[in-house]
C-alpha positions in Angstrom: 128.1 113.5 194.5 125.3 114.6 192.6 127.7 115.6 189.1 131.0 115.9 187.9 132.8 119.5 187.8 135.0 120.7 185.2 138.7 120.3 186.0 139.1 123.9 185.5 136.5 124.7 188.0 137.6 127.3 190.4 134.0 128.0 192.2 133.7 126.9 195.7 130.0 127.4 195.0 130.0 124.5 192.5 131.9 122.7 194.6 129.6 122.3 197.3 126.6 122.0 195.4 127.9 118.5 194.5 127.7 117.5 198.1 124.3 117.0 200.2 125.7 116.2 203.3 126.1 119.3 205.5 129.4 117.9 207.5 131.2 117.7 204.2 130.4 120.8 202.6 131.3 122.3 206.0 134.8 120.4 205.6 135.5 121.7 202.2 134.7 125.2 203.2 137.5 124.7 206.5 139.5 123.2 203.9 139.2 125.9 201.3 139.7 128.5 203.9 143.1 126.9 205.2 144.3 126.5 201.6 143.8 130.5 200.8 145.2 131.4 204.2 148.3 129.2 203.6 148.4 130.4 199.6 148.6 134.0 201.5 151.5 133.1 204.0 153.6 131.3 201.4 153.3 134.5 199.2 154.3 136.5 202.0 157.4 134.5 203.1 158.6 134.0 199.1 158.3 137.9 198.9 160.4 138.4 202.4 163.0 135.9 201.6 163.9 136.9 198.0 164.2 140.8 199.7 166.6 139.4 202.5 168.5 136.8 200.1 167.4 133.5 202.0 167.2 131.4 198.9 166.9 128.3 201.0 163.2 130.0 202.4 162.7 131.1 198.9 162.6 127.8 197.6 160.8 126.1 200.3 158.2 129.2 200.3 157.6 128.5 196.5 157.3 124.9 196.5 154.8 125.1 199.0 152.9 127.7 197.4 152.8 125.4 194.2 151.8 122.5 196.0 148.6 124.6 198.1 147.4 125.8 194.7 147.5 122.4 193.0 145.5 120.9 196.4 143.2 124.0 195.8 142.3 123.4 192.4 141.9 119.6 193.2 139.7 120.4 196.1 137.7 122.7 194.2 137.0 120.3 190.7 137.1 116.9 193.0 135.5 117.5 196.0 134.9 113.8 196.6 139.0 113.6 196.9 138.6 115.9 200.2 140.2 113.2 202.4 143.7 112.6 200.5 143.8 116.1 199.6 142.9 117.2 203.2 145.8 114.2 204.3 148.8 115.9 201.6 147.8 119.4 203.0 148.4 118.2 206.4 151.9 116.2 205.6 152.9 119.5 204.4 152.3 121.6 207.4 154.1 118.8 209.4 157.0 119.0 207.5 157.1 122.7 207.5 157.1 122.1 211.4 160.2 119.9 211.4 162.1 121.8 208.7 161.4 125.1 211.0 162.3 123.9 213.9 165.3 121.8 212.9 166.5 123.2 209.2 165.6 127.0 209.2 165.1 128.4 212.9 166.7 125.9 215.3 164.0 127.5 217.7 160.5 127.7 218.4 159.4 130.9 217.1 155.4 132.1 217.0 155.1 131.5 213.5 156.0 127.5 214.6 153.5 127.0 217.3 150.7 128.5 215.2 151.8 126.1 212.0 151.3 123.7 214.8 147.7 124.9 216.0 146.4 125.0 212.3 147.3 121.3 211.9 145.7 120.4 215.1 142.4 122.4 213.8 142.9 121.3 210.7 143.1 117.8 211.1 140.1 117.4 213.5 137.8 119.6 211.3 138.5 118.0 207.9 139.4 114.2 209.0 137.7 113.8 212.1 138.8 112.4 215.7 141.4 109.8 215.0 143.3 111.6 212.6 143.0 114.9 214.6 144.6 113.0 217.1 147.3 111.2 215.2 148.1 114.4 213.3 148.1 116.7 216.7 150.8 114.3 218.4 153.0 113.9 215.3 152.7 117.9 215.0 153.9 118.2 219.1 156.6 115.6 218.7 159.0 117.9 217.0 158.6 120.5 219.7 158.5 118.0 222.6 162.0 116.8 221.1 163.3 120.2 220.8 162.4 120.8 224.7 164.1 117.7 225.9 167.5 118.6 224.0 167.8 122.3 224.7 165.7 122.4 228.1 165.4 126.2 227.9 163.8 127.4 225.1 163.8 130.9 223.7 160.6 131.8 221.7 161.2 134.9 219.3 158.2 137.5 218.9 159.7 140.2 216.5 163.6 139.9 217.0 163.3 140.1 220.7 164.0 137.0 223.0 162.8 135.8 226.1 164.2 133.4 228.5 161.0 131.8 230.1 162.0 129.4 233.3 162.2 125.7 233.3 160.6 123.1 233.7 157.7 125.3 234.3 157.4 126.5 230.7 157.7 123.2 229.2 155.1 121.9 231.8 152.4 125.0 230.8 153.3 124.1 227.1 152.8 120.1 227.5 149.5 120.5 229.3 148.1 123.3 226.9 148.6 120.9 223.9 147.0 118.1 225.8 144.5 120.3 226.6 143.6 121.4 223.1 143.5 118.0 221.6 141.2 116.8 224.5 138.9 119.8 223.7 139.1 119.5 220.0 138.7 116.1 220.4 135.5 116.5 222.9 134.3 119.1 220.8 134.0 117.1 217.6 133.0 113.9 219.7 129.8 116.0 220.8 129.2 117.6 217.4 129.4 114.1 215.7 126.9 112.7 218.3 124.6 115.4 217.8 124.6 114.7 213.9 124.2 111.1 214.5 121.3 111.6 216.8 119.9 113.8 214.2 120.4 111.4 211.5 118.8 108.6 213.8 116.1 110.8 214.6 115.7 111.8 211.0 115.7 107.7 209.9 112.8 106.8 212.7 111.0 109.9 211.4 111.1 108.8 207.6 110.0 105.2 209.3 107.2 106.3 210.9 105.8 108.7 208.2 106.3 105.5 206.1 104.0 103.7 208.4 101.7 106.1 209.1 101.5 106.4 205.7 100.8 102.5 205.0 98.1 103.0 207.8 96.2 106.0 206.1 96.4 103.4 203.0 95.3 100.6 204.6 92.4 102.3 206.1 91.3 103.9 203.2 91.3 100.2 201.5 89.5 99.2 204.0 86.4 101.4 204.3 86.4 101.2 200.3 85.9 97.6 200.9 83.8 98.0 203.6 81.8 100.2 201.5 80.9 97.9 198.7 80.3 95.2 201.8 77.5 97.6 203.6 76.5 98.9 200.4 75.6 95.6 199.0 73.0 94.4 201.6 71.6 97.8 202.0 71.1 98.6 198.4 68.5 95.4 198.6 66.8 97.0 201.5 66.2 100.1 200.1 65.7 98.9 197.1 62.9 96.4 197.6 61.3 98.9 200.0 60.6 100.9 197.1 59.1 98.2 195.2 57.2 97.0 197.8 55.8 100.7 198.6 55.0 101.1 194.8 53.0 97.9 194.7 50.4 99.2 196.4 50.9 97.8 200.4 48.0 97.7 202.7 47.5 100.7 205.1 48.5 98.8 208.1 52.2 97.9 206.0 52.5 101.5 205.0 54.2 103.1 208.4 56.5 99.9 208.7 57.8 100.4 205.4 58.3 103.9 205.8 60.5 103.1 209.2 62.3 100.7 206.9 62.8 102.9 204.5 64.0 105.9 206.7 66.5 103.4 208.8 67.9 102.2 205.6 68.5 105.9 204.5 69.8 106.8 208.2 72.1 103.8 207.9 73.1 104.9 204.4 73.8 108.5 205.4 76.1 107.2 208.1 77.9 105.4 205.5 78.1 108.0 203.2 79.6 110.6 206.2 82.1 108.1 207.2 83.3 107.6 203.2 83.3 110.9 202.3 85.3 112.3 205.4 88.2 109.6 204.5 87.8 110.8 200.9 88.3 114.1 201.6 91.0 113.6 204.7 93.2 111.8 201.9 93.3 114.7 199.7 91.0 112.5 197.0 88.1 114.5 196.8 87.7 117.7 194.2 85.0 120.1 193.5 83.2 119.3 190.1 81.6 122.2 188.2 78.2 121.9 186.6 76.0 125.1 186.2 72.7 125.2 188.1 70.1 127.4 189.3 71.2 128.1 192.8 67.8 129.1 194.1 66.1 126.2 192.7 68.6 123.6 193.9 68.3 125.2 198.0 64.5 124.8 197.6 64.7 121.3 196.5 67.6 120.5 199.2 64.9 122.3 201.8 61.6 120.5 200.7 62.7 117.2 202.1 64.2 118.9 205.0 60.6 120.9 205.8 58.9 118.0 206.0 61.1 116.2 208.5 61.1 119.7 210.4 57.3 119.8 210.4 57.5 116.1 211.8 59.1 117.7 214.8 56.5 120.6 214.9 59.4 123.1 213.8 58.5 126.5 211.7 60.7 126.4 208.7 61.9 129.1 206.8 63.5 129.7 203.7 64.8 133.0 203.1 66.6 133.5 199.8 67.7 137.1 198.2 65.7 138.4 195.8 69.3 139.0 194.4 69.9 135.8 194.2 66.5 134.5 191.9 66.9 133.1 188.6 70.7 133.1 188.5 72.7 130.2 188.0 76.4 129.2 188.9 79.2 126.8 188.5 80.1 124.6 191.2 79.6 121.1 192.6 75.8 121.2 193.7 76.6 118.1 195.2 78.9 119.3 197.9 77.0 122.4 198.4 73.6 120.1 198.9 75.9 118.2 201.5 76.6 121.3 203.5 73.3 122.5 203.5 72.1 118.9 204.6 74.3 118.2 207.3 73.5 122.0 209.2 69.7 122.0 208.6 69.8 118.3 209.7 71.5 118.9 212.7 69.5 122.2 213.6 66.6 120.0 213.2 68.1 117.6 215.5 69.3 119.4 218.5 65.8 121.8 218.6 62.8 120.5 220.0 60.8 123.7 219.7 60.8 126.9 217.4 61.9 127.6 214.0 64.6 126.5 211.8 66.1 129.1 209.0 68.0 128.5 206.1 69.3 132.2 204.7 71.0 133.1 201.7 72.3 136.7 201.2 74.2 138.6 198.2 76.9 139.8 200.1 78.6 141.1 196.7 77.9 140.5 192.9 79.8 141.8 189.9 79.1 140.9 186.3 81.0 137.7 186.4 80.9 136.7 190.4 78.5 136.5 193.1 80.0 135.8 196.9 76.4 133.9 198.4 76.2 134.2 202.6 74.6 131.0 203.9 73.4 131.0 207.3 71.4 128.3 209.1 69.8 129.5 212.5 67.7 127.7 215.0 66.4 128.1 218.2 67.8 124.9 219.9 69.8 123.7 222.7 72.9 126.0 222.2 76.2 125.4 222.4 78.3 126.6 225.5 81.4 129.0 223.9 84.2 127.0 225.6 82.8 123.9 223.1 82.6 126.4 219.9 86.4 124.7 218.8 85.8 120.8 219.6 82.4 120.2 218.0 84.1 120.4 215.0 86.2 117.4 215.7 85.8 114.1 214.5 83.0 112.0 216.4 82.5 115.0 218.8 79.7 116.3 220.4 79.7 119.5 223.0 78.1 117.5 225.4 78.2 113.6 226.5 74.5 113.5 227.3 74.0 115.3 223.5 74.9 112.2 222.2 72.7 110.0 224.6 69.6 112.1 224.1 69.9 113.1 220.7 72.1 110.6 218.8 74.5 110.7 216.2 78.2 110.4 215.3 79.9 113.7 215.5 80.8 113.6 211.5 78.4 115.9 210.2 80.3 119.3 211.4 83.4 117.6 210.6 82.6 117.0 207.0 81.3 120.4 206.7 84.5 122.2 207.5 86.4 120.1 205.1 84.1 120.3 202.3 84.6 124.4 203.1 88.2 123.8 202.5 87.3 122.8 199.3 85.1 126.0 198.8 87.6 127.9 200.1 85.7 129.1 202.9 85.2 128.5 206.7 82.3 127.7 208.8 81.7 129.8 211.7 79.0 129.9 214.8 77.4 132.0 217.0 75.7 130.2 219.7 74.8 130.2 223.7 73.3 127.3 225.7 69.2 127.8 225.8 69.5 130.4 222.9 69.8 128.6 219.7 72.6 128.7 217.1 73.7 130.1 213.7 76.2 128.6 211.6 77.4 130.9 208.3 79.8 130.6 205.8 80.2 132.6 202.6 81.2 131.0 199.1 82.1 133.3 195.9 80.4 131.6 192.7 81.3 132.4 189.1 78.0 133.4 187.3 77.1 130.6 184.6 75.6 132.1 181.3 72.3 130.9 180.7 72.7 127.7 177.8 69.6 127.8 175.7 69.7 123.8 174.4 70.6 122.7 178.2 67.1 124.4 179.3 65.1 123.4 176.1 66.8 119.5 176.7 65.6 119.3 180.3 62.3 120.6 179.4 62.0 117.1 176.5 59.6 114.9 177.4 61.5 110.9 178.7 63.4 109.6 176.0 62.0 106.1 175.0 64.2 103.5 176.6 61.8 100.0 175.7 63.9 99.2 172.6 66.8 99.2 175.3 68.8 95.5 175.8 71.3 95.4 178.7 73.8 92.9 179.9 73.9 93.2 183.9 77.2 91.5 185.6 76.4 91.2 189.2 77.5 88.1 191.3 75.1 89.1 194.6 71.9 87.1 193.9 69.8 89.7 195.7 71.0 92.5 193.9 70.7 90.3 190.7 67.2 90.5 191.7 66.5 93.7 192.6 67.5 94.9 189.4 66.2 92.8 187.2 62.9 93.9 189.2 63.7 98.0 188.5 64.6 97.6 184.8 61.2 95.3 183.9 59.8 98.6 186.1 61.2 100.7 183.2 60.4 98.0 180.8 64.0 97.7 179.4 64.8 94.1 178.8 68.3 92.6 180.6 69.9 89.6 180.8 72.1 88.7 184.2 75.7 86.9 184.4 77.5 86.0 187.9 80.9 87.1 187.1 83.0 88.8 184.7 84.3 86.2 182.8 80.6 84.7 182.1 80.0 89.0 181.1 82.5 88.5 178.7 81.1 85.4 176.8 77.8 86.7 176.9 78.5 89.8 175.5 80.6 88.2 172.8 77.7 86.2 171.4 75.0 88.9 172.2 74.2 92.6 171.0 73.7 94.7 173.9 73.4 98.5 173.9 75.0 99.0 177.2 77.0 96.8 179.8 76.0 97.3 183.9 79.1 96.2 185.5 80.0 95.4 189.1 83.4 95.9 189.6 84.2 93.8 192.3 83.5 89.9 191.0 84.4 86.2 191.1 86.4 85.1 188.2 87.5 88.3 186.3 86.5 91.2 188.3 84.7 94.6 186.4 88.2 96.5 185.4 89.5 93.0 184.0 86.4 92.6 182.0 86.2 96.1 180.3 89.6 96.1 179.4 89.4 93.1 177.7 86.1 94.7 175.7 88.0 97.5 174.8 91.0 95.9 173.3 88.6 93.7 171.2 89.3 94.2 167.5 85.9 95.1 165.9 85.5 98.9 167.1 81.9 98.6 167.4 81.9 96.0 169.8 84.8 97.7 171.7 82.9 101.2 172.0 80.0 99.5 173.8 78.7 101.8 176.7 79.9 100.5 180.1 78.6 101.6 183.2 80.6 100.7 186.6 77.6 99.2 189.1 79.5 100.2 192.5 78.9 100.4 195.9 82.2 102.6 196.4 82.5 106.4 196.1 86.6 106.3 196.4 86.9 104.5 193.2 85.5 107.5 190.5 89.4 108.3 188.9 90.2 104.3 188.8 86.9 103.8 187.2 87.4 106.1 184.8 91.0 105.1 184.0 90.1 101.8 183.5 87.7 102.5 180.6 84.0 102.8 181.9 82.0 105.5 180.2 79.8 106.1 183.4 79.4 104.9 187.1 75.8 104.2 189.1 76.2 103.9 192.8 74.4 101.6 195.0 71.6 101.7 196.5 70.4 102.5 193.3 67.7 105.1 192.7 65.1 104.7 190.1 65.3 108.4 189.1 69.5 107.9 188.4 68.7 104.3 186.7 66.5 105.9 184.5 68.8 109.3 183.5 71.5 106.3 182.8 69.5 104.7 180.6 67.9 107.7 178.7 71.1 109.1 178.3 72.6 105.6 176.7 69.4 105.4 174.8 69.8 109.3 173.6 73.8 108.3 172.6 72.9 105.3 170.7 70.1 106.8 168.8 72.8 109.5 167.7 75.0 106.9 166.7 72.5 105.1 164.5 71.6 108.7 162.9 75.5 109.2 162.5 75.6 106.1 160.4 73.0 106.5 158.3 
């Protein structure tokens, strides 16, 4: 029961609301209906008995009426007492049958038979199989006794009697009673079995859902851990490659370094795709909102893709509607870039000759919103109409030989499809074999107001970072060496430690402008160490700027909740690192100015 009812409750609806089991609710309804009709019958008998001066009948009807009122009141105020109240109601019915046959009517009339039938129905439907059989037998015993004592039976219908032949009448009546009992038993047994079966299925379904959720969580945790393990060595490969390329390599080494760099970036792209799909599939991905010039973003994305297309001797055409020039929108530039990059990369991959066209059209524009139609068109191998749906499935490509010839995992379009759901949009396709493909989608953007201060800030020269002193906590030796070289290149001083405990102790004994903290380290991880620093009594020490140095893209929410100020992804890009350091330098300058 979910709540207690008032002792004065007369509402069936309220009584039903206290019970969640559908079978019990049905039993309450049945008991309520039987009692209401019993009250009506008792009232009729009472009126007729008084009119005809039948005092015994009147007393019996009045007592029955009062008892029925009490039982009805108790069922409506204490529905959890249904079973004992149903037993009381049925015992009263049996007493009425016995008294009708042996005290008042001295015969079996239609009313008596109806009472027997009602006892059978009520017992099965309010109490169940065993009680139903017991009460059915007890209610039929007086009928059978009367048959045995009197032989022939006169069943009265409105004061007219018809003599029924014996023993045929007795046999038929007995068989009818047995049939009613058996039919009700079988019906109730089937009904209860059906409910039991559904309950078992629901339990199995719930167990399956629980196991599926555990598996999904396990998969997510596994991919998050693997992202750290895979990105950590990949961070070193990409970082060292970039440093080698900036150290004036010999001509014969440049090609090898380029191959190494592109291969590492391809591997990083694959890891990112798998992790992005996992994050979106788990419902953890949400769109961010930044103001940015739409045309400039698309031009920057396509600049690198244009070089890739030219490497295959393909024409690359970027067609941006004049109405979209000089418009800034509020949206998620990272996810938008991912959409364009995946679609155009696919187009380049599956096109051997001809052209790649990226087209942006203004579909609709108001003072505050602009709807943009994005199209990526190629002259490649095309896709058969039968395959238009399957290519959007995970790890699926149009044909088996496509994977062998062109490579790829089949993740790109699946990710595009899921990201577009976040934008409340969908990807459409027009394609046929040998005639190329056209992928297109429409996204409505809120038009951002021009912010003169931001624009001015972007035009300012780089902030001086040479005075910064950084504490870097990283357990991987190669990563520490790489970060040291990257920071030295930016002329930033840094102290290196290997675990969270060392980071905490070193920070307490020194003065640092910021801490770059790896999340997963021995002895004490980044989360634990950050919480200890934030709990320091000295507010200046406790509020140091801490950047999460992580290889996982699925920990953004937990990073910020743990008290970090920002995060930096591995592999570390020099531009990203410089941006973070600049942000720290500006913050510290502003704090220093406020203290003067």
